[in-house]
C-alpha positions as CSV (number, residue, x, y, z in Angstrom):
1,M,18.8,-4.0,-4.9
2,G,15.2,-4.9,-4.5
3,G,11.7,-4.3,-5.7
4,C,8.9,-6.5,-4.4
5,D,6.6,-4.8,-1.8
6,K,8.4,-4.8,1.5
7,T,11.9,-5.2,0.2
8,T,12.1,-1.6,-1.0
9,P,11.1,0.0,2.3
10,A,13.2,-2.5,4.3
11,L,16.3,-1.6,2.3
12,L,15.7,2.1,2.6
13,L,15.1,1.7,6.4
14,G,18.4,0.0,6.7
15,A,20.1,2.7,4.6
16,I,18.6,5.5,6.7
17,S,19.7,3.9,10.0
18,M,23.3,3.3,8.7
19,N,23.4,6.7,7.0
20,V,26.3,5.8,4.7
21,P,26.2,6.5,0.9
22,A,23.3,4.4,-0.5
23,L,21.7,4.1,-3.9
24,F,18.7,1.9,-4.6
25,V,18.6,-0.3,-7.8
26,P,14.9,-1.2,-8.5
27,A,14.2,-4.7,-9.9
28,G,11.6,-3.3,-12.3
29,P,8.2,-4.6,-13.4
30,M,7.6,-7.7,-15.5
31,L,6.1,-7.5,-19.0
32,R,2.4,-7.3,-19.6
33,G,0.5,-10.6,-19.2
34,D,-1.5,-12.1,-22.1
35,W,-4.5,-14.4,-22.2
36,R,-6.9,-15.1,-25.1
37,G,-6.2,-11.7,-26.6
38,Q,-6.6,-9.8,-23.3
39,T,-3.8,-7.9,-21.5
40,L,-3.4,-9.2,-17.9
41,G,-2.1,-7.5,-14.8
42,S,-0.6,-9.7,-12.2
43,G,-2.5,-9.7,-8.9
44,S,-5.4,-7.6,-10.0
45,D,-6.5,-10.1,-12.7
46,V,-5.7,-13.0,-10.4
47,W,-8.3,-11.6,-7.9
48,K,-10.8,-10.9,-10.6
49,Y,-10.7,-14.2,-12.3
50,W,-10.4,-16.2,-9.1
51,A,-13.7,-14.7,-8.1
52,E,-15.2,-15.7,-11.4
53,M,-14.0,-19.3,-11.0
54,R,-15.4,-19.5,-7.5
55,A,-18.7,-18.2,-8.9
56,G,-18.7,-21.1,-11.5
57,K,-18.2,-18.7,-14.5
58,L,-14.7,-19.8,-15.4
59,Q,-13.5,-23.3,-16.0
60,E,-10.4,-24.7,-14.3
61,S,-8.8,-25.3,-17.8
62,A,-9.2,-21.6,-18.6
63,W,-7.7,-20.7,-15.2
64,A,-4.7,-22.8,-16.0
65,E,-4.2,-20.9,-19.3
66,L,-4.5,-17.7,-17.4
67,E,-1.8,-18.8,-14.9
68,S,0.6,-19.6,-17.8
69,G,0.2,-16.2,-19.4
70,I,0.1,-13.8,-16.4
71,A,3.8,-13.7,-15.5
72,R,5.8,-13.6,-18.8
73,S,9.1,-12.5,-17.5
74,A,11.2,-11.8,-14.5
75,G,10.3,-8.7,-12.5
76,T,7.8,-7.4,-10.0
77,C,4.0,-7.1,-10.4
78,M,3.3,-4.9,-13.4
79,T,0.3,-3.2,-11.9
80,M,0.5,-0.2,-9.6
81,G,0.7,-2.5,-6.7
82,T,2.9,-2.1,-3.7
83,A,6.1,-3.0,-5.6
84,A,5.7,-0.3,-8.3
85,T,4.4,2.1,-5.6
86,M,7.4,1.8,-3.4
87,M,9.9,1.7,-6.3
88,S,8.4,5.0,-7.4
89,A,8.5,6.4,-3.9
90,A,12.2,5.5,-3.7
91,E,12.8,7.4,-6.9
92,V,11.0,10.5,-5.8
93,L,12.7,10.4,-2.4
94,G,16.0,10.7,-4.4
95,F,17.3,7.2,-3.8
96,T,17.4,6.0,-7.5
97,L,18.8,7.3,-10.7
98,P,16.2,9.4,-12.6
99,G,13.7,7.3,-14.4
100,A,14.9,4.0,-12.9
101,S,11.8,2.8,-11.2
102,A,9.6,1.9,-14.2
103,I,12.1,0.3,-16.5
104,P,10.8,-3.3,-17.2
105,A,13.1,-5.9,-15.6
106,V,14.0,-7.6,-18.9
107,D,14.4,-4.4,-20.9
108,S,18.0,-3.8,-22.1
109,R,17.8,-0.3,-20.6
110,H,17.5,-1.9,-17.1
111,A,21.0,-3.4,-17.4
112,R,22.3,0.0,-18.6
113,M,20.7,1.7,-15.6
114,A,22.3,-0.9,-13.2
115,T,25.7,-0.2,-14.7
116,L,25.3,3.6,-14.3
117,A,24.1,2.9,-10.7
118,G,27.3,1.0,-10.0
119,R,29.4,3.9,-11.3
120,R,27.4,6.5,-9.4
121,I,27.5,4.8,-6.0
122,V,31.3,5.0,-6.2
123,E,31.2,8.7,-6.9
124,M,28.7,9.1,-4.0
125,V,31.2,7.6,-1.6
126,W,33.8,10.2,-2.6
127,E,31.2,12.9,-2.2
128,D,29.9,11.4,1.1
129,L,26.4,11.9,-0.1
130,K,24.2,10.1,2.5
131,P,20.5,9.5,3.1
132,S,20.4,12.3,5.6
133,D,21.4,14.7,2.8
134,L,18.4,13.6,0.8
135,L,15.6,13.1,3.3
136,C,13.6,16.0,4.7
137,A,9.9,16.8,5.3
138,E,9.6,18.2,1.7
139,A,11.0,15.0,0.2
140,I,8.5,12.9,2.2
141,D,5.7,15.2,1.0
142,N,7.0,14.6,-2.6
143,A,6.7,10.9,-2.0
144,I,3.2,11.1,-0.6
145,T,2.0,13.3,-3.5
146,T,3.6,11.0,-6.0
147,V,1.9,7.9,-4.5
148,L,-1.4,9.7,-4.6
149,A,-1.0,10.8,-8.2
150,L,-0.1,7.2,-9.1
151,G,-3.2,5.8,-7.4
152,G,-0.7,3.8,-5.4
153,S,-0.9,1.1,-2.8
154,T,-2.4,1.6,0.7
155,N,0.7,-0.1,2.0
156,A,2.6,3.1,1.2
157,V,1.0,4.8,4.2
158,I,2.6,2.4,6.6
159,H,6.0,2.3,4.8
160,L,6.3,6.1,4.4
161,I,5.5,6.7,8.0
162,A,8.2,4.2,9.0
163,L,10.7,5.8,6.6
164,A,10.0,9.3,7.8
165,R,10.2,8.5,11.5
166,R,13.3,6.4,11.1
167,A,14.9,9.5,9.6
168,G,13.6,11.6,12.5
169,I,10.9,13.4,10.5
170,P,7.5,13.6,12.1
171,L,4.7,12.2,9.9
172,E,1.1,11.5,10.8
173,L,-1.8,9.9,9.0
174,E,-3.5,13.3,8.5
175,R,-0.8,14.4,6.1
176,F,-1.9,11.7,3.7
177,D,-5.5,12.9,3.8
178,Q,-4.6,16.5,3.5
179,L,-2.5,15.9,0.3
180,S,-5.1,13.4,-1.0
181,R,-7.7,16.1,-1.0
182,E,-5.6,18.3,-3.3
183,T,-3.7,15.9,-5.5
184,P,-5.1,14.7,-8.8
185,V,-4.8,11.1,-9.9
186,L,-2.8,11.2,-13.1
187,A,-1.7,7.6,-13.7
188,N,-4.2,5.5,-15.6
189,L,-2.8,2.2,-14.1
190,R,-4.5,-0.9,-12.7
191,P,-6.0,-1.7,-10.3
192,T,-7.7,1.8,-10.4
193,G,-7.1,2.4,-14.1
194,A,-6.6,0.6,-17.4
195,F,-2.9,0.3,-18.2
196,L,0.2,-1.4,-16.8
197,M,3.8,-0.5,-15.8
198,E,5.2,-1.4,-19.2
199,D,2.8,1.1,-20.7
200,F,3.8,3.7,-18.1
201,F,7.4,3.3,-18.9
202,Y,6.8,3.8,-22.6
203,A,4.6,6.8,-21.8
204,G,7.5,8.6,-20.1
205,G,7.7,6.9,-16.8
206,L,7.9,8.6,-13.4
207,P,9.9,11.7,-14.7
208,A,6.9,12.5,-17.0
209,L,4.4,12.1,-14.2
210,L,6.5,14.3,-11.9
211,G,6.8,16.9,-14.6
212,A,3.0,16.9,-14.9
213,L,2.7,17.4,-11.1
214,G,5.1,20.4,-11.5
215,E,4.6,23.0,-8.7
216,R,2.8,20.4,-6.5
217,L,6.3,19.1,-5.7
218,H,9.3,20.5,-3.8
219,L,11.7,20.5,-6.8
220,G,14.7,21.7,-4.8
221,C,15.1,18.4,-2.9
222,R,18.4,16.6,-3.6
223,T,18.8,13.1,-5.2
224,V,21.5,10.5,-5.6
225,S,22.3,12.0,-9.0
226,G,23.9,14.9,-7.2
227,R,21.4,17.3,-8.6
228,T,17.9,18.4,-7.5
229,L,14.7,16.7,-8.3
230,G,13.7,19.6,-10.6
231,E,17.0,19.2,-12.5
232,D,16.5,15.5,-12.8
233,I,13.1,15.8,-14.4
234,A,13.8,18.9,-16.6
235,G,12.6,18.3,-20.1
236,A,10.6,15.1,-19.3
237,E,7.7,14.6,-21.6
238,V,4.5,12.6,-21.6
239,Y,4.4,10.4,-24.8
240,D,1.0,8.8,-24.2
241,A,-1.7,11.0,-22.6
242,R,-4.0,8.0,-22.2
243,V,-1.5,6.5,-19.6
244,I,-0.2,9.7,-17.9
245,R,-3.0,12.3,-17.8
246,S,-2.6,16.0,-17.3
247,P,-3.9,17.8,-14.2
248,A,-6.6,19.3,-16.4
249,E,-7.9,15.9,-17.4
250,P,-7.1,13.6,-14.5
251,I,-8.4,10.1,-13.7
252,A,-9.9,11.7,-10.6
253,P,-9.4,15.3,-9.3
254,S,-8.5,14.0,-5.8
255,G,-9.2,11.3,-3.3
256,S,-6.6,8.6,-4.1
257,L,-6.6,7.6,-0.4
258,A,-8.8,8.4,2.5
259,I,-8.0,8.3,6.2
260,L,-11.0,7.4,8.2
261,R,-11.7,7.9,11.9
262,G,-14.6,7.2,14.3
263,N,-15.5,5.1,17.2
264,L,-14.5,2.0,15.3
265,A,-11.1,3.4,14.3
266,P,-10.0,6.0,16.9
267,D,-6.4,6.0,15.7
268,G,-7.4,5.8,12.0
269,A,-8.0,3.5,9.1
270,V,-7.1,3.6,5.4
271,M,-9.2,3.2,2.3
272,K,-8.7,3.5,-1.4
273,P,-12.0,5.0,-2.6
274,L,-11.2,4.8,-6.3
275,A,-10.9,1.0,-6.1
276,A,-14.3,0.6,-4.6
277,A,-17.8,0.4,-6.0
278,P,-19.1,4.0,-5.7
279,E,-22.3,3.0,-4.0
280,L,-20.4,1.6,-1.1
281,L,-18.6,4.9,-0.2
282,L,-21.7,5.8,1.9
283,H,-23.0,2.6,3.4
284,S,-24.4,1.0,6.5
285,G,-25.1,-2.6,7.2
286,P,-24.9,-5.4,9.7
287,A,-21.6,-6.8,10.7
288,L,-20.5,-10.4,9.9
289,V,-17.5,-11.0,12.1
290,F,-14.6,-13.4,11.7
291,D,-12.2,-13.7,14.7
292,D,-9.3,-14.8,12.5
293,Y,-8.4,-15.8,9.0
294,A,-8.8,-19.5,9.6
295,E,-12.4,-18.9,10.7
296,L,-13.0,-16.8,7.6
297,L,-11.7,-19.4,5.2
298,A,-13.7,-22.2,7.0
299,Q,-17.0,-20.3,6.8
300,I,-17.0,-17.9,3.8
301,D,-18.3,-20.4,1.2
302,D,-20.9,-22.0,3.5
303,P,-24.2,-21.9,1.7
304,A,-25.9,-21.4,5.1
305,L,-23.8,-18.3,5.9
306,N,-26.1,-15.5,7.2
307,V,-25.0,-12.8,4.7
308,D,-26.3,-10.6,1.9
309,A,-25.0,-7.8,-0.2
310,R,-25.7,-5.2,2.6
311,S,-23.6,-7.1,5.1
312,V,-20.2,-5.7,6.3
313,L,-17.5,-8.4,6.5
314,V,-15.2,-7.8,9.5
315,L,-11.9,-9.6,10.0
316,R,-10.0,-9.0,13.2
317,N,-6.9,-10.2,15.0
318,A,-5.0,-9.7,11.7
319,G,-3.0,-6.6,12.7
320,P,0.7,-6.1,13.6
321,K,0.4,-8.1,16.8
322,G,-2.8,-10.0,16.1
323,G,-1.6,-11.6,12.9
324,P,1.1,-11.4,13.9
325,G,2.9,-9.4,11.3
326,M,-0.2,-7.7,9.7
327,P,-0.6,-10.1,6.7
328,E,-2.2,-9.1,3.4
329,W,-5.6,-10.5,4.3
330,G,-7.6,-7.3,4.0
331,Q,-9.3,-8.1,0.6
332,L,-11.7,-10.5,2.3
333,P,-13.2,-12.9,-0.3
334,I,-16.8,-12.3,-1.2
335,P,-19.0,-15.3,-0.1
336,K,-19.5,-17.8,-2.8
337,K,-23.3,-17.6,-2.7
338,L,-23.1,-13.9,-3.3
339,L,-20.7,-14.3,-6.1
340,A,-23.2,-16.6,-7.8
341,Q,-25.8,-13.8,-7.4
342,G,-23.6,-11.4,-9.3
343,V,-22.2,-9.5,-6.2
344,R,-18.6,-8.4,-6.9
345,D,-18.0,-5.9,-4.2
346,M,-19.1,-5.3,-0.6
347,L,-17.8,-3.4,2.4
348,R,-15.0,-5.2,4.1
349,I,-13.2,-4.0,7.3
350,S,-10.1,-5.3,9.0
351,D,-7.0,-4.5,11.0
352,A,-5.0,-6.3,8.2
353,R,-3.2,-4.9,5.1
354,M,-4.2,-5.6,1.5
355,S,-2.1,-6.4,-1.5
356,G,-1.5,-3.3,-3.6
357,T,-2.8,-5.2,-6.6
358,S,-6.2,-5.7,-4.8
359,Y,-9.3,-3.6,-5.2
360,G,-12.8,-3.3,-3.7
361,A,-14.4,-1.4,-0.8
362,C,-11.9,-2.5,1.8
363,V,-11.2,-0.5,4.9
364,L,-7.7,-1.4,6.2
365,H,-5.2,-0.8,9.0
366,V,-7.9,-0.2,11.6
367,A,-6.1,1.2,14.7
368,P,-5.8,0.3,17.4
369,E,-6.0,-3.3,16.2
370,A,-8.4,-5.8,17.9
371,F,-5.6,-7.8,19.6
372,V,-4.5,-4.9,21.7
373,G,-8.0,-3.9,22.7
374,G,-9.2,-1.8,19.8
375,P,-12.9,-1.4,19.2
376,L,-12.8,-3.8,16.3
377,G,-12.5,-6.5,18.9
378,L,-15.8,-5.5,20.5
379,I,-18.0,-5.9,17.4
380,Q,-20.7,-8.6,17.3
381,N,-22.6,-10.1,14.5
382,G,-25.5,-7.8,13.5
383,D,-24.0,-4.6,14.9
384,I,-24.7,-1.8,12.3
385,I,-21.5,-0.4,10.9
386,E,-21.5,3.0,9.1
387,L,-19.0,4.2,6.5
388,D,-19.1,7.8,5.1
389,V,-16.0,8.3,3.0
390,R,-16.8,11.9,2.2
391,A,-17.0,12.7,5.9
392,R,-14.0,10.4,6.6
393,R,-16.0,8.5,9.2
394,L,-16.1,4.8,10.2
395,D,-18.4,4.0,13.1
396,V,-20.4,1.3,14.7
397,R,-23.9,2.2,15.9
398,L,-23.2,1.7,19.6
399,D,-22.9,4.3,22.4
400,D,-19.9,4.7,24.6
401,A,-21.5,2.9,27.5
402,E,-22.2,-0.2,25.5
403,L,-18.6,-0.2,24.1
404,A,-17.3,0.2,27.7
405,R,-19.5,-2.7,28.9
406,R,-18.2,-5.0,26.2
407,R,-14.6,-3.9,26.8
408,S,-15.0,-4.8,30.5
409,L,-16.0,-8.4,29.6
410,R,-13.3,-8.9,27.0
411,P,-10.6,-11.5,28.1
412,T,-7.0,-10.5,28.2
413,P,-5.1,-11.8,25.1
414,R,-3.0,-14.8,25.8
415,A,0.8,-14.4,25.8
416,R,1.6,-15.9,22.4
417,Y,5.4,-16.0,22.7
418,P,6.9,-16.4,26.2
419,R,10.5,-15.8,24.9
420,G,12.6,-15.3,21.8
421,Y,12.1,-13.1,18.8
422,G,8.3,-13.5,19.0
423,R,8.3,-11.9,22.4
424,L,10.6,-9.1,21.3
425,F,8.4,-8.5,18.3
426,L,5.1,-8.2,20.3
427,E,6.7,-6.0,23.0
428,H,8.2,-3.5,20.5
429,I,6.3,-3.4,17.2
430,Q,4.2,-0.3,16.7
431,Q,0.6,0.0,15.4
432,A,-0.3,0.7,11.8
433,N,-0.8,4.4,12.3
434,D,2.7,4.7,13.6
435,G,4.4,2.7,10.8
436,C,4.7,-0.8,12.2
437,D,8.4,-0.2,13.0
438,F,10.2,-1.3,16.1
439,D,10.0,1.5,18.6
440,F,13.7,1.1,19.5
441,L,14.8,1.8,15.9
442,L,13.3,5.2,15.6
443,G,15.3,8.4,15.4
444,T,18.7,9.5,14.4
445,E,20.7,9.6,17.7
446,R,24.3,8.7,17.0
447,I,25.6,5.3,18.2
448,E,29.3,5.5,19.0
449,E,31.6,3.0,17.4
450,P,33.0,0.5,19.9
451,A,36.5,1.2,21.1
452,I,39.3,-0.9,19.5
453,Y,42.0,-2.2,21.9
């Protein structure tokens, strides 16, 4: 049982490693927020109105009202953030009962689903239906395609790579980009669209969206229901075409996610183009570099900060090892003096992650991260950074010789943890492009049970 962000993939990872009958019961989204006649989406509207308050355009009393109305019930964030993204991925991977992922947490149908899940897991034990019977390359492709059609969280890239490789299924960043180029965005959900998860459920939920995707999915994959995915969604209908679009009238014909490479991200970086201001998808500007998050927070609102709307904000040492733990710092705040000038988006680059509820021209998961010697650690203030999303390029305007010179002068990172779990973590955690899993947990080799004497 889980739902928020990392809990879903964590539970699935454990189930995959144990490979005993397992069924996932999603917590479900909370109800829509409400404030002064407006419908609020948790996370996305927090970021939006926090920026307005920092710009001096929203009073603290109004912010307090907003806080009291944005989370009206139990449940996960009601936008298509990481929670909804990964609950949906769990469903299409076959780990939930059909239609379970979008039921609001406080809806009476959620309790009914939980009861049916309890009955079904007992049957699965008798049938010996295990994660290895559900997971295959086709099921992983189904999950990626669904995340793309939902306009889902960038975090799904890391989580799905980890899930696939834990199951012994090869998965590379390029697969996300390949499928992104051919998958239409059908869910009109925040932060890239207009509606929320409660609306999505009433519109038919995930079975309706999967039905709209149709032949783009491998419908013969098995699920915990004991049937195939195609059988699970047979007869599913879209009840509100404003919320779940048809492939003929999508939110966007493709491009939900973009995998970028270049001399700034040799092993890849991730971006959500639909969440960015269109003019920033082809952009070059001078870097403004922050070595860590504390430095960013200390300087970002300084009136004397040397920054303008063309600047490219760079945060480093926020990756898997540099954070450590790769925190959700990737939606770097826009400097206060630019907010006052009306700027609401600018190019931001980091080796961190970003909340799935966030938006903006944020390039994330830059690999290798700065802490382990990645090029992001070589950038200096004023270096010209170039982004071309159409060409899938992220570069700094420096030649190889200059990058090599800077690398030779870079000090060796200090040993942060001489012993204990911290040392174990830093020695074995993988980079973002490899799923940020522990290297010793990958694969499906059988571990023999200890002998009993």
